[in-house]
Backbone as CSV, one residue per row, in Angstrom:
resi,resn,N_x,N_y,N_z,CA_x,CA_y,CA_z,C_x,C_y,C_z
1,MET,9.671,21.252,-20.406,8.179,21.444,-20.738,7.518,22.390,-20.208
2,GLY,6.586,23.174,-21.095,6.109,24.140,-20.543,5.064,23.888,-19.561
3,LEU,4.810,25.086,-18.723,3.623,24.998,-17.812,2.203,24.392,-18.348
4,ALA,2.069,24.865,-19.446,0.475,24.629,-20.420,0.703,23.408,-20.575
5,ALA,1.858,22.762,-21.157,1.836,21.271,-21.278,1.722,20.362,-20.206
6,GLU,2.287,20.650,-19.274,2.192,20.134,-18.045,0.828,19.940,-17.302
7,ASN,-0.097,21.214,-17.452,-1.222,20.802,-17.209,-2.119,20.010,-17.908
8,ASN,-1.909,19.726,-18.911,-2.420,18.562,-19.758,-2.290,17.209,-19.454
9,LEU,-0.972,17.038,-18.654,-0.738,15.697,-18.372,-1.632,15.020,-17.230
10,SER,-1.591,13.523,-17.338,-2.364,12.956,-16.587,-1.856,12.683,-15.279
11,PRO,-2.405,12.348,-14.077,-1.779,12.175,-12.663,-0.533,11.370,-13.016
12,GLY,-0.711,10.450,-13.505,0.739,9.455,-13.560,1.681,10.232,-14.468
13,GLU,1.451,10.770,-15.369,2.436,11.460,-16.039,2.872,12.608,-15.325
14,ARG,2.483,13.450,-14.634,2.607,14.351,-13.817,3.874,13.864,-12.668
15,VAL,3.391,12.720,-11.979,4.095,12.128,-11.181,5.391,11.501,-11.509
16,TRP,5.263,10.965,-12.775,6.695,10.327,-13.427,7.498,11.396,-13.919
17,LEU,7.086,12.753,-14.429,8.004,13.961,-14.677,8.495,14.385,-13.336
18,GLU,7.888,14.383,-12.320,8.382,14.820,-11.123,9.693,13.925,-10.595
19,ILE,9.180,12.688,-10.593,10.362,11.598,-10.325,11.527,11.533,-11.040
20,ARG,11.463,11.786,-12.249,12.774,12.286,-13.265,13.481,13.166,-12.928
21,ARG,12.607,14.195,-12.725,13.452,15.553,-12.035,14.219,15.374,-10.740
22,GLU,13.395,14.960,-9.934,14.198,14.505,-8.671,15.309,13.570,-8.856
23,ALA,15.240,12.722,-9.425,16.103,11.647,-9.793,17.754,12.291,-10.449
24,ALA,17.282,13.330,-11.298,18.438,13.949,-12.029,19.060,15.007,-11.123
25,ALA,18.140,15.392,-10.181,18.787,16.250,-9.048,19.761,15.691,-8.110
26,MET,19.237,14.266,-7.836,19.782,13.401,-6.987,21.514,12.900,-7.155
27,VAL,21.200,12.855,-8.921,22.683,12.463,-9.231,23.716,13.388,-8.975
28,ASP,23.023,14.721,-9.084,23.921,15.869,-8.732,24.378,15.872,-7.138
29,GLU,23.416,15.785,-6.461,23.531,15.403,-5.012,24.385,14.547,-4.340
30,GLU,24.064,13.372,-4.954,24.945,11.987,-4.533,25.534,11.303,-5.515
31,PRO,26.668,11.860,-6.011,27.017,10.968,-7.268,27.508,9.752,-6.758
32,ALA,27.883,9.177,-5.612,28.006,7.762,-5.384,26.777,6.589,-5.586
33,LEU,25.590,7.556,-6.075,24.560,6.820,-6.231,23.984,7.031,-7.839
34,ALA,24.804,7.537,-8.573,24.581,8.032,-9.774,23.981,6.761,-10.647
35,SER,24.550,5.708,-10.557,24.612,4.594,-11.544,23.233,3.828,-10.878
36,TYR,22.876,3.946,-9.750,21.449,3.606,-8.931,20.259,4.486,-9.616
37,TYR,20.499,5.691,-9.607,19.612,6.553,-10.098,19.279,6.455,-11.785
38,TYR,20.130,6.533,-12.318,20.085,6.097,-13.953,19.267,4.691,-14.088
39,ALA,19.883,3.803,-13.503,19.184,2.510,-13.652,17.526,2.223,-13.054
40,ALA,17.594,2.729,-12.032,16.064,2.597,-11.502,15.097,3.781,-12.123
41,VAL,15.594,4.901,-12.583,14.704,5.675,-13.105,15.314,6.534,-14.429
42,LEU,16.239,6.958,-14.607,16.416,7.995,-15.601,16.393,7.279,-17.120
43,LYS,16.833,5.937,-17.034,16.993,5.088,-18.251,15.570,4.583,-18.716
44,HIS,14.609,4.582,-18.122,13.096,4.375,-18.418,12.337,5.259,-18.937
45,ALA,11.619,4.803,-19.820,10.440,5.413,-20.824,9.155,5.911,-19.903
46,SER,9.163,5.080,-18.905,7.819,5.285,-17.973,7.642,4.896,-16.734
47,LEU,6.758,5.359,-15.764,6.868,4.913,-14.532,6.496,3.399,-14.515
48,VAL,5.574,2.885,-15.420,5.511,1.305,-15.235,6.770,0.419,-15.385
49,GLN,7.646,1.116,-16.329,8.946,0.292,-16.408,9.879,0.187,-15.180
50,ALA,9.874,1.730,-14.587,10.791,2.000,-13.614,10.056,1.331,-12.490
51,ILE,8.784,0.983,-12.303,8.183,0.080,-11.190,8.633,-1.438,-11.203
52,SER,8.583,-1.773,-12.543,8.894,-3.100,-12.830,10.041,-3.360,-12.616
53,PHE,11.080,-2.555,-13.166,12.575,-2.850,-12.831,12.814,-2.708,-11.230
54,GLU,12.119,-2.083,-10.444,12.608,-1.881,-8.911,11.970,-3.369,-8.576
55,LEU,10.689,-3.681,-8.665,9.769,-4.704,-8.192,10.596,-6.074,-8.547
56,ALA,11.111,-6.180,-9.834,11.528,-7.488,-10.347,12.850,-7.864,-9.542
57,ASN,13.753,-6.896,-9.376,15.041,-6.714,-8.918,15.235,-7.340,-7.512
58,LYS,14.063,-7.153,-6.915,13.667,-7.215,-5.326,13.234,-8.742,-5.028
59,LEU,12.161,-9.189,-6.315,11.468,-10.435,-5.911,12.081,-11.569,-6.875
60,ASN,13.157,-11.356,-7.734,13.842,-12.330,-8.327,14.559,-13.457,-7.662
61,THR,14.778,-14.529,-8.412,15.502,-15.538,-7.509,16.425,-16.297,-9.057
62,SER,17.131,-17.101,-8.518,17.834,-17.930,-9.680,17.095,-18.626,-10.426
63,THR,16.083,-19.065,-9.983,15.230,-19.891,-11.047,13.637,-18.843,-11.711
64,VAL,13.705,-18.041,-10.976,12.811,-16.902,-11.624,13.503,-15.499,-11.721
65,PRO,13.986,-15.333,-12.791,14.800,-14.266,-13.314,14.190,-12.912,-13.169
66,ALA,15.119,-12.097,-13.191,14.174,-10.708,-12.932,13.609,-10.089,-14.468
67,MET,14.312,-10.566,-15.496,13.730,-10.256,-16.875,12.211,-10.863,-16.982
68,LEU,12.057,-12.094,-16.480,10.684,-12.731,-16.643,9.650,-12.188,-15.700
69,LEU,10.105,-11.345,-14.615,9.301,-10.977,-13.554,8.575,-9.472,-14.090
70,ARG,9.928,-8.875,-14.820,9.618,-7.429,-15.167,8.617,-7.745,-16.639
71,GLU,8.629,-8.736,-17.274,7.605,-8.735,-18.462,6.267,-9.462,-18.166
72,LEU,6.187,-10.087,-16.858,5.140,-10.316,-16.341,4.300,-9.069,-15.495
73,ILE,5.129,-8.301,-14.763,4.755,-7.208,-14.136,4.219,-6.291,-15.192
74,GLU,4.764,-5.913,-16.275,4.382,-4.695,-17.160,3.130,-5.264,-18.091
75,LYS,3.033,-6.743,-18.320,2.083,-7.220,-19.133,0.810,-7.304,-18.428
76,THR,0.905,-7.496,-17.109,-0.124,-7.684,-16.432,-0.763,-6.024,-15.857
77,ILE,-0.019,-5.062,-15.872,-0.385,-3.608,-15.660,-1.098,-3.147,-17.079
78,GLU,-0.381,-3.468,-18.233,-1.176,-3.200,-19.530,-2.505,-3.785,-19.707
79,ALA,-2.751,-4.794,-19.195,-3.870,-5.684,-19.633,-5.199,-4.926,-18.418
80,LYS,-4.439,-4.554,-17.319,-5.489,-3.825,-16.550,-4.726,-2.483,-15.938
81,PRO,-5.249,-1.309,-16.606,-4.652,0.247,-16.329,-5.169,0.466,-14.908
82,ALA,-6.288,-0.377,-14.329,-6.401,0.437,-12.951,-5.507,0.102,-11.795
83,ILE,-4.715,-1.137,-12.354,-3.472,-1.445,-11.373,-2.321,-0.046,-11.413
84,TYR,-2.114,0.331,-12.556,-1.379,1.416,-12.739,-1.946,2.777,-11.817
85,GLU,-3.165,2.984,-12.082,-3.651,4.220,-11.280,-3.728,4.089,-10.014
86,ALA,-3.937,2.791,-9.366,-3.722,2.635,-8.078,-2.347,2.698,-7.219
87,MET,-1.539,2.429,-8.451,0.124,2.467,-7.834,0.321,4.133,-7.981
88,VAL,-0.210,4.996,-8.862,0.216,6.173,-8.704,-0.456,6.871,-7.660
89,ARG,-1.697,6.462,-7.212,-2.276,7.262,-6.124,-1.559,6.779,-4.787
90,ASP,-1.167,5.196,-4.646,-0.296,5.034,-3.550,1.226,6.036,-3.192
91,ILE,1.661,6.158,-4.402,3.003,7.114,-4.513,2.507,8.421,-3.836
92,CYS,1.581,9.079,-4.301,0.830,10.371,-4.022,0.383,10.352,-2.396
93,ALA,-0.210,9.099,-2.000,-0.564,8.942,-0.516,0.626,8.799,0.453
94,HIS,1.819,8.507,-0.184,2.983,8.543,0.982,3.396,9.770,0.728
95,ARG,3.694,10.601,-0.358,3.968,11.950,-0.428,3.347,12.916,0.259
96,ASP,1.887,12.674,0.499,1.159,13.880,1.096,0.999,13.314,2.582
97,ARG,0.962,12.264,3.022,0.742,11.979,4.437,2.031,11.457,5.184
98,ASP,3.250,11.255,4.584,4.206,10.997,5.425,5.345,12.143,5.748
99,PRO,5.530,12.648,6.874,6.243,13.666,6.990,7.708,13.223,6.560
100,ALA,8.216,11.914,6.488,9.431,11.482,6.168,9.576,11.463,4.825
101,CYS,8.721,11.699,3.888,8.635,11.451,2.319,8.570,12.856,1.920
102,ASP,9.693,13.154,1.316,9.565,14.660,0.840,9.720,14.629,-0.655
103,LYS,9.815,13.513,-1.325,9.960,13.435,-2.665,8.841,12.298,-3.228
104,TYR,8.336,12.644,-4.609,7.597,11.275,-5.024,8.178,10.113,-5.382
105,SER,9.908,10.252,-5.618,10.635,9.086,-5.859,10.946,8.390,-4.590
106,THR,10.721,8.818,-3.411,11.150,8.072,-2.219,10.484,6.773,-2.047
107,PRO,9.410,6.843,-2.375,8.425,5.260,-2.166,8.857,4.377,-3.225
108,LEU,8.973,5.024,-4.328,9.501,4.276,-5.445,10.761,3.365,-5.280
109,LEU,11.646,4.309,-4.758,13.013,3.934,-4.796,13.335,3.056,-3.427
110,TYR,12.616,3.388,-2.259,13.068,3.232,-0.687,12.061,2.450,-0.015
111,PHE,10.793,2.647,-0.073,9.648,2.151,0.908,9.369,0.779,0.827
112,LYS,9.650,-0.151,1.337,9.286,-1.451,1.273,7.463,-1.679,1.451
113,GLY,7.263,-0.845,2.046,5.636,-1.031,2.162,5.066,-0.663,0.829
114,PHE,5.496,0.552,0.012,4.901,0.656,-1.138,5.429,-0.409,-2.312
115,HIS,6.802,-1.216,-1.821,7.280,-2.062,-2.780,6.009,-3.378,-2.627
116,ALA,6.057,-3.670,-1.315,4.992,-4.977,-1.067,4.041,-4.637,-1.695
117,LEU,3.196,-3.517,-1.235,1.614,-3.331,-1.936,1.485,-3.494,-3.660
118,GLN,2.771,-2.974,-4.193,2.699,-2.824,-5.658,2.734,-4.324,-6.073
119,SER,3.629,-5.062,-5.405,4.145,-6.707,-5.824,2.637,-7.361,-5.839
120,HIS,1.778,-6.807,-4.327,0.691,-7.739,-4.195,-0.278,-7.357,-5.418
121,ARG,-0.530,-6.149,-5.847,-1.434,-5.899,-7.006,-1.144,-6.874,-8.178
122,ILE,-0.107,-7.129,-8.314,0.558,-7.977,-9.460,-0.003,-9.644,-9.149
123,SER,0.249,-10.162,-7.895,-0.297,-11.342,-7.446,-1.599,-11.397,-7.323
124,HIS,-2.383,-10.294,-6.754,-3.872,-10.340,-6.740,-4.565,-10.460,-8.210
125,GLU,-3.864,-9.887,-9.228,-4.559,-9.896,-10.611,-3.994,-11.603,-11.228
126,LEU,-3.032,-11.999,-10.807,-2.788,-13.451,-11.155,-3.576,-14.072,-10.489
127,TRP,-3.768,-14.186,-9.237,-5.085,-14.945,-8.425,-6.152,-14.813,-9.134
128,LEU,-6.833,-13.762,-9.297,-8.245,-13.499,-10.368,-7.948,-14.467,-11.697
129,GLN,-7.156,-14.527,-12.314,-6.696,-15.218,-13.493,-6.712,-16.458,-13.391
130,GLY,-6.675,-17.052,-12.142,-6.480,-18.439,-12.020,-5.105,-19.161,-11.881
131,ARG,-4.267,-17.931,-11.681,-2.805,-18.449,-12.003,-2.133,-18.454,-10.426
132,GLN,-2.897,-19.413,-9.524,-2.607,-19.533,-8.129,-1.108,-19.721,-7.728
133,TYR,-0.450,-20.722,-8.531,0.749,-21.078,-8.051,1.797,-19.865,-8.221
134,LEU,1.421,-18.978,-9.335,2.491,-17.836,-9.581,2.254,-16.704,-8.362
135,ALA,0.790,-16.614,-8.149,0.574,-15.686,-6.994,0.820,-16.184,-5.740
136,PHE,1.039,-17.604,-5.468,1.616,-17.854,-4.095,2.949,-17.453,-4.156
137,TYR,3.699,-17.782,-5.446,5.224,-17.542,-5.456,5.625,-16.309,-5.184
138,LEU,4.989,-15.257,-5.659,4.874,-13.716,-5.420,4.820,-13.510,-4.081
139,GLN,3.614,-14.201,-3.425,3.286,-13.723,-1.861,4.361,-14.070,-1.194
140,ASN,4.847,-15.435,-1.133,5.967,-15.953,-0.466,7.292,-15.089,-0.474
141,ARG,7.613,-14.400,-1.908,8.691,-13.390,-2.145,8.704,-12.365,-1.122
142,ILE,7.383,-11.847,-1.600,7.035,-10.502,-0.863,7.241,-10.695,0.566
143,SER,6.732,-11.628,1.193,7.129,-11.864,2.643,8.476,-11.921,3.027
144,GLN,9.230,-12.730,2.200,10.754,-12.837,2.447,11.498,-11.564,2.424
145,GLN,11.003,-10.762,1.371,11.850,-9.660,1.159,11.679,-8.077,1.904
146,PHE,10.193,-8.102,2.033,9.667,-7.043,2.459,9.136,-7.286,3.898
147,GLY,9.112,-8.498,4.649,8.435,-8.590,5.843,6.876,-8.409,5.946
148,VAL,6.174,-8.253,4.736,4.733,-8.058,4.699,4.218,-9.415,4.100
149,ASP,3.048,-9.900,4.548,2.421,-11.078,4.053,0.944,-10.668,3.611
150,ILE,0.867,-10.563,2.494,-0.877,-10.155,1.873,-1.115,-11.520,1.039
151,HIS,-2.429,-12.225,1.503,-2.736,-13.102,0.495,-2.893,-12.713,-0.564
152,PRO,-2.779,-13.435,-1.775,-3.005,-12.816,-3.066,-4.513,-12.625,-3.419
153,GLY,-5.572,-13.139,-2.591,-6.891,-13.137,-2.705,-7.212,-11.939,-2.103
154,ALA,-6.452,-11.235,-1.295,-7.095,-10.042,-0.796,-7.108,-8.726,-1.587
155,GLN,-8.339,-8.199,-1.569,-8.521,-7.018,-2.395,-8.381,-5.778,-1.422
156,VAL,-7.442,-4.947,-2.488,-7.230,-3.884,-1.720,-7.240,-2.345,-2.634
157,GLY,-7.809,-1.520,-2.292,-8.141,-0.073,-2.981,-6.777,0.607,-3.406
158,SER,-7.100,1.993,-3.704,-5.990,2.562,-4.158,-5.817,3.876,-2.949
159,GLY,-4.760,4.499,-3.069,-4.374,5.576,-2.395,-4.182,5.019,-0.819
160,ILE,-3.320,3.857,-0.726,-3.124,3.234,0.454,-1.459,3.287,0.979
161,MET,-1.542,3.669,2.072,-0.105,3.940,2.655,0.310,2.807,3.868
162,LEU,1.158,1.912,3.489,1.532,0.747,4.543,2.871,1.670,5.113
163,ASP,2.789,2.479,6.178,3.731,3.048,6.785,4.692,2.212,7.589
164,HIS,6.018,2.271,6.943,7.327,1.149,7.893,6.840,-0.192,7.268
165,ALA,6.006,-0.641,7.532,5.247,-1.886,6.815,5.529,-3.241,7.658
166,THR,6.814,-3.339,8.458,7.325,-4.450,8.779,6.049,-4.792,9.581
167,GLY,6.048,-6.449,9.451,5.025,-7.323,10.099,3.448,-7.259,9.860
168,ILE,3.174,-6.344,8.583,1.704,-6.557,8.154,1.532,-7.720,7.781
169,VAL,0.271,-8.019,7.945,-0.269,-9.751,7.575,-2.042,-9.233,7.262
170,ILE,-2.325,-9.676,5.992,-3.740,-9.239,5.842,-3.983,-10.606,4.916
171,GLY,-5.247,-11.091,5.528,-5.663,-12.626,4.960,-6.413,-12.538,3.694
172,GLU,-6.770,-13.731,3.352,-7.267,-14.015,1.762,-8.754,-12.975,1.585
173,THR,-9.874,-13.202,2.363,-10.809,-12.824,2.101,-11.228,-11.508,2.872
174,ALA,-9.908,-10.546,3.364,-9.661,-9.071,3.499,-10.224,-8.321,2.208
175,VAL,-11.081,-7.184,2.609,-11.144,-6.262,1.469,-11.052,-4.789,2.166
176,LEU,-9.897,-4.286,1.323,-9.661,-2.654,1.995,-10.243,-1.718,0.981
177,GLY,-10.726,-0.624,1.417,-11.345,0.457,0.575,-10.128,1.456,0.003
178,ASP,-10.600,2.465,-0.282,-9.514,3.648,-0.799,-8.906,4.588,0.328
179,ASP,-7.917,4.905,0.350,-7.465,6.167,1.022,-7.150,5.961,2.613
180,ILE,-6.692,4.416,2.922,-6.404,3.766,4.135,-4.950,4.067,4.216
181,SER,-4.777,4.267,5.869,-3.212,4.361,6.254,-3.215,3.265,7.271
182,ILE,-2.261,2.378,6.910,-1.936,1.311,8.075,-0.327,1.151,8.470
183,LEU,-0.113,1.215,9.665,1.103,1.286,10.346,1.720,-0.284,10.427
184,HIS,2.704,-0.095,11.159,3.687,-1.602,11.067,2.869,-2.477,12.153
185,SER,3.325,-3.735,12.058,2.603,-4.713,12.808,1.102,-4.826,13.097
186,VAL,0.346,-4.412,12.007,-1.036,-4.680,11.943,-1.462,-6.130,11.271
187,THR,-2.523,-6.481,11.939,-3.060,-7.719,11.256,-4.482,-7.857,11.025
188,LEU,-4.847,-8.315,9.734,-6.040,-8.350,9.268,-6.503,-9.644,9.252
189,GLY,-6.829,-10.508,10.401,-6.649,-12.024,10.391,-8.234,-12.542,10.408
190,GLY,-8.230,-13.999,10.500,-9.463,-14.516,10.796,-9.538,-15.238,12.270
191,ILE,-10.520,-15.743,12.317,-10.645,-16.355,13.838,-11.222,-17.721,13.353
192,GLY,-10.372,-18.773,13.947,-10.729,-20.178,13.855,-10.316,-20.665,12.582
193,CYS,-10.734,-21.915,12.339,-10.329,-22.553,11.007,-11.308,-22.647,9.821
194,ASP,-12.423,-22.211,10.085,-13.501,-22.275,9.231,-13.147,-21.576,7.814
195,ALA,-13.441,-22.179,6.879,-13.045,-21.664,5.213,-14.244,-20.500,5.199
196,GLY,-14.096,-19.858,4.208,-15.104,-18.931,3.542,-14.893,-17.625,4.011
197,ASP,-15.759,-16.705,3.890,-15.426,-15.188,4.280,-15.283,-14.834,5.924
198,ARG,-13.918,-14.567,6.147,-13.630,-14.793,7.418,-12.411,-13.541,7.821
199,HIS,-12.210,-12.791,6.885,-11.680,-11.444,7.304,-12.227,-10.261,7.158
200,PRO,-11.418,-9.096,7.877,-12.213,-7.619,8.093,-12.351,-7.003,6.746
201,LYS,-13.302,-6.331,6.568,-13.709,-5.280,5.718,-13.307,-3.859,6.136
202,VAL,-12.380,-3.291,5.744,-11.942,-1.859,5.997,-12.594,-0.990,5.016
203,GLU,-13.442,0.216,5.405,-13.887,1.177,4.629,-12.910,2.170,4.287
204,ASN,-13.363,3.285,3.442,-12.509,4.279,2.924,-12.012,5.284,4.069
205,GLY,-10.906,5.329,4.141,-10.522,6.513,4.881,-9.963,5.922,6.679
206,VAL,-10.007,4.800,6.643,-9.789,4.379,7.960,-8.060,4.481,8.481
207,LEU,-7.715,4.857,9.813,-6.190,4.906,10.020,-6.238,3.699,11.140
208,ILE,-5.249,2.796,10.807,-5.078,1.615,11.600,-3.577,1.834,12.122
209,SER,-3.492,2.024,13.527,-2.152,2.455,14.152,-1.504,1.276,14.496
210,VAL,-0.307,1.553,15.135,0.895,0.335,15.221,0.276,-0.597,16.042
211,GLY,0.373,-1.792,15.513,0.121,-3.192,16.100,-1.173,-3.471,16.469
212,ALA,-2.318,-2.957,15.818,-3.287,-3.137,16.023,-3.784,-4.615,15.430
213,LYS,-4.727,-5.325,15.968,-5.020,-6.874,15.387,-6.653,-6.513,15.383
214,ILE,-7.128,-6.728,13.724,-8.364,-6.746,13.410,-8.833,-8.312,13.182
215,LEU,-9.612,-8.819,13.766,-9.858,-10.296,13.631,-11.245,-10.585,13.266
216,GLY,-11.564,-11.399,12.296,-12.823,-12.003,11.852,-13.530,-10.962,10.726
217,ASN,-14.524,-11.720,10.336,-15.469,-10.893,9.172,-16.142,-10.004,9.812
218,ILE,-15.482,-8.795,10.032,-16.120,-7.564,10.544,-15.917,-6.366,9.596
219,THR,-16.853,-5.357,9.900,-16.531,-4.187,9.316,-15.972,-2.939,10.041
220,ILE,-14.939,-2.442,9.445,-14.446,-1.091,10.089,-14.928,0.082,9.145
221,GLY,-15.813,0.656,9.783,-16.420,1.819,8.988,-15.525,3.199,8.617
222,GLU,-16.161,3.513,7.959,-15.513,4.897,6.840,-15.236,5.858,7.914
223,GLY,-13.691,6.089,7.836,-13.228,7.190,8.681,-12.861,6.666,10.263
224,ALA,-13.015,5.396,10.467,-12.725,5.189,11.756,-11.221,5.312,12.100
225,ARG,-10.811,5.402,13.638,-9.488,5.111,13.836,-9.357,3.867,15.075
226,ILE,-8.370,3.126,14.846,-7.867,2.004,15.418,-6.755,2.294,15.990
227,GLY,-6.765,2.342,17.313,-5.630,2.734,18.307,-4.643,1.771,18.625
228,ALA,-3.320,2.232,18.886,-2.072,1.366,18.880,-2.606,0.092,19.621
229,GLY,-2.171,-1.197,19.260,-2.384,-2.279,20.108,-3.643,-2.865,20.391
230,ALA,-4.692,-1.984,19.782,-5.989,-2.636,19.911,-6.601,-3.884,19.217
231,VAL,-6.952,-4.767,20.037,-7.717,-5.951,19.357,-9.113,-5.972,19.032
232,VAL,-9.360,-5.793,17.930,-10.923,-5.461,17.470,-11.347,-6.900,16.801
233,LEU,-12.781,-7.097,17.456,-13.198,-8.438,17.353,-14.663,-8.278,17.158
234,SER,-15.264,-7.232,16.824,-16.681,-6.612,16.112,-16.664,-5.312,15.485
235,ASP,-17.639,-4.979,14.752,-17.947,-4.135,13.978,-17.267,-2.714,14.514
236,VAL,-16.954,-1.871,13.698,-16.597,-0.499,14.425,-17.400,0.457,13.807
237,PRO,-18.293,1.292,14.180,-19.121,2.300,13.226,-18.241,3.585,12.610
238,PRO,-18.635,3.916,11.709,-17.953,4.942,10.874,-17.571,5.978,11.905
239,TYR,-16.298,6.518,11.685,-16.009,7.918,12.303,-15.733,7.741,13.727
240,ALA,-15.853,6.594,14.229,-15.443,6.131,15.617,-13.939,6.047,15.874
241,THR,-13.524,6.057,17.067,-12.335,5.449,17.601,-12.379,4.351,18.575
242,VAL,-11.441,3.389,18.339,-11.757,2.031,19.247,-10.101,2.008,19.740
243,ALA,-10.046,1.411,20.894,-8.968,1.222,21.507,-9.078,0.139,22.597
244,GLY,-8.169,-0.593,22.981,-8.116,-1.268,24.092,-8.125,-2.877,23.682
245,VAL,-7.992,-3.710,24.618,-7.938,-5.211,24.779,-9.089,-5.665,25.486
246,PRO,-10.141,-6.260,24.918,-10.611,-6.076,23.353,-11.162,-4.602,23.220
247,ALA,-11.037,-4.037,21.813,-11.295,-2.769,21.568,-12.853,-2.417,22.102
248,GLN,-12.799,-0.996,22.645,-13.983,-0.488,22.963,-13.870,0.858,22.255
249,ILE,-15.263,1.531,22.199,-15.336,2.798,21.571,-14.858,3.840,22.595
250,VAL,-13.928,4.586,22.154,-13.413,5.639,23.104,-13.832,7.001,22.622
251,GLY,-14.145,7.404,21.630,-14.310,8.384,21.005,-15.035,8.857,19.727
252,LYS,-15.311,9.737,18.973,-16.018,9.979,17.904,-15.232,11.238,17.275
253,GLY,-15.032,11.215,15.916,-14.595,12.564,15.405,-15.531,12.901,14.177
254,SER,-15.092,13.934,13.671,-15.864,14.530,12.603,-15.949,13.915,11.335
255,LYS,-16.837,13.938,10.497,-17.076,13.045,9.280,-16.018,13.484,8.222
256,ASN,-14.700,13.315,8.557,-13.570,13.252,7.674,-12.866,11.894,7.583
257,HIS,-11.695,11.762,6.951,-10.899,10.607,6.832,-9.558,10.765,7.740
258,PRO,-9.419,10.256,8.762,-8.101,10.615,9.534,-7.033,9.881,8.958
259,ALA,-7.087,9.151,8.027,-6.077,8.455,7.219,-5.267,9.311,6.449
260,LEU,-5.977,10.479,5.813,-5.400,11.311,5.009,-4.457,12.414,5.962
261,SER,-4.824,12.561,7.063,-4.129,13.771,7.638,-3.008,12.841,8.891
262,MET,-3.463,11.462,8.935,-2.635,10.839,9.967,-2.952,11.196,11.446
263,ASP,-4.213,11.700,11.625,-4.655,12.184,12.827,-5.106,11.109,13.981
264,HIS,-4.395,10.898,14.951,-4.390,10.170,15.901,-5.256,10.480,17.074
265,PHE,-5.623,11.770,17.017,-6.257,12.615,18.199,-7.988,12.033,17.822
266,TRP,-8.717,12.310,19.070,-10.159,11.897,18.822,-10.955,12.798,19.831
267,GLN,-12.081,12.882,19.588,-12.936,13.793,20.504,-13.557,12.826,21.396
268,LYS,-13.506,13.027,22.627,-14.017,12.192,23.882,-15.538,12.330,23.628
269,MET,-16.185,11.068,23.708,-17.570,11.227,23.955,-18.320,11.705,25.075
270,ASN,-19.246,12.320,25.037,-19.884,12.978,26.233,-21.158,12.049,26.455
271,CYS,-20.964,11.346,27.497,-21.720,10.249,27.950,-22.765,10.645,28.798
272,GLU,-22.844,12.052,29.273,-23.826,12.138,30.511,-25.187,12.211,29.777
């Protein structure tokens, strides 16, 4: 394909073209995995088909086979193209932010945080359609297979990176904006037994570091940083950094999105 033709492709088409190029090169680099690369990438006509293949083969059971899940995933994405657009942005988030990710194909093939989130996108759409039993089935399989527990009611934006992802828990009424980075062992949970709106709201560009616990119906403002191991029980202003147990504001940054740069540094506040 010529450069002019490539420039006319959509973001998803460009990502898919690059993934196919990478897979073809990896066949030569590692012949032992040639069958896998053909099955996972090269035999498919689209990124949607490749994603459905990867997820279905990880989530299937003897009673809910992979072919049934593939059809479900592809029909769900076809009916709501925004899911596909979010998936593409999630791939790009990993490629742009994770120094361990040097290929667009890597999240698709190997990263369980990516797999868990894309599976959740399907379960969330099923939840919205009132197919709660099927949504809960997928939540259970996602938790079992990937070690990530996201309630199907949780609303998640696009451009999300779940880095390593092990132990991430996100509750039913949580709402996440766009361009957020979350590291492993993070909880977005509730407090107490009350029903209703009880989980955090995380705005665009937030960086949530390792092991942070954000609890209750609170708001994490745009561009905030949540320090490793912090326990956050109250609202966090935009562009602030919080740390500690319970979390306190320890710094502030410029009006950017630390999730995009994975920037854990902060400017100490002048309290004089």
